[in-house]
C-alpha positions in Angstrom: -0.1 -0.1 0.1 1.2 3.4 -0.5 1.7 6.1 1.9 -0.9 8.1 0.8 -3.3 5.0 0.8 -2.4 4.4 4.3 -2.6 7.7 5.4 -6.2 8.1 4.2 -7.2 4.5 5.6 -6.1 5.7 9.1 -7.7 8.7 8.6 -10.8 7.0 7.9 -10.5 4.3 10.8 -9.9 7.2 13.1 -12.7 9.4 12.2 -15.0 5.9 12.3 -13.5 5.4 16.2 -14.2 9.0 17.0 -17.9 9.3 15.2 -18.5 6.0 17.5 -17.5 7.7 20.6 -19.4 10.7 19.7 -22.4 8.6 19.2 -22.3 6.9 22.9 -21.1 10.3 24.5 -25.4 10.7 25.6 -25.2 7.5 27.3 -27.0 8.2 30.8 -25.9 4.7 32.8 -27.2 0.9 32.9 -28.8 -1.3 34.5 -29.2 -5.3 34.7 -32.1 -7.1 35.1 -33.7 -10.7 35.2 -36.4 -11.1 32.9 -38.6 -13.3 34.7 -41.6 -14.9 34.4 -43.8 -12.6 36.8 -42.2 -10.3 33.7 -44.0 -12.0 31.1 -47.3 -11.0 32.7 -49.2 -7.7 32.9 -49.7 -6.3 36.5 -53.5 -8.0 35.8 -52.3 -11.4 34.9 -52.7 -11.2 30.7 -49.7 -12.7 29.1 -47.4 -9.9 27.4 -46.4 -11.1 24.0 -43.4 -8.5 23.3 -40.0 -8.0 24.5 -40.7 -4.6 24.9 -43.6 -5.1 26.8 -41.6 -7.8 29.2 -38.7 -5.4 30.1 -41.3 -2.7 30.8 -43.0 -5.1 32.7 -40.0 -5.8 34.6 -39.5 -1.8 35.6 -43.1 -1.7 36.7 -42.1 -4.4 38.7 -39.2 -3.2 40.4 -40.5 0.8 40.9 -44.4 0.2 41.4 -44.9 -3.4 42.7 -41.8 -4.0 44.5 -41.8 -7.8 42.8 -38.1 -8.0 42.4 -35.3 -10.8 41.3 -32.3 -11.5 42.7 -30.3 -10.1 39.9 -32.5 -7.3 39.6 -30.8 -3.8 39.9 -32.5 -0.3 40.2 -32.5 2.9 37.9 -33.3 6.3 37.9 -34.8 6.6 34.5 -38.2 4.8 34.4 -39.7 5.2 38.1 -43.0 6.5 36.4 -45.4 5.0 34.2 -45.0 7.8 31.7 -41.3 6.8 32.0 -41.9 3.4 31.4 -44.4 3.9 28.7 -41.7 6.0 26.5 -38.8 2.9 27.7 -41.5 0.8 26.0 -41.5 3.1 22.7 -38.1 3.3 22.6 -37.5 -0.4 23.0 -40.1 -0.7 19.9 -37.6 1.1 17.7 -34.9 -0.6 15.4 -31.5 -1.4 17.1 -32.9 -1.0 20.7 -32.6 -5.0 20.6 -31.6 -7.3 17.8 -34.4 -9.9 16.6 -31.9 -13.2 19.3 -32.2 -10.7 22.1 -36.0 -10.3 21.2 -36.5 -13.9 21.1 -34.4 -14.9 24.1 -36.3 -12.9 26.5 -40.0 -13.5 25.1 -39.0 -17.3 25.0 -36.9 -17.7 28.3 -35.9 -15.7 31.4 -32.7 -14.1 30.5 -30.3 -11.5 32.2 -30.3 -8.6 30.0 -28.2 -5.4 30.4 -29.9 -2.0 29.6 -27.8 0.7 28.4 -29.8 3.9 28.7 -28.9 7.0 26.4 -30.8 10.8 26.6 -33.2 9.4 23.7 -32.9 5.6 23.1 -32.1 2.4 24.6 -29.9 -0.7 23.9 -30.4 -4.3 25.1 -28.3 -6.9 25.5 -28.3 -10.3 26.6 -25.9 -11.5 29.6 -26.7 -14.7 30.1 -29.5 -16.9 28.7 
């Protein structure tokens, strides 16, 4: 590779790394939660059918109903019903959860990490 191509590739790599860092600059924090069987059901007992609903229910169980799994951590962002409705909307956006993460939540009781940003969230599986 010529010197000018090497410099160009290095500059592009540096720019992409800096851009990736900037994308995460608005991160507020994260929490860990076990999405257990109790999170698969709404407060009034009906079965939930989406991963977004189940993650929202986990936060309702933590904040409102004090039904907490031993792996659950608290958070400062989803304390009210309006905040949890916003959480569900963010979870339903493309990129908030991969297809495999959604399947793991709907079909099991995984341990998840929720990274909270100013205007979005990102869910990942820590343990299936």
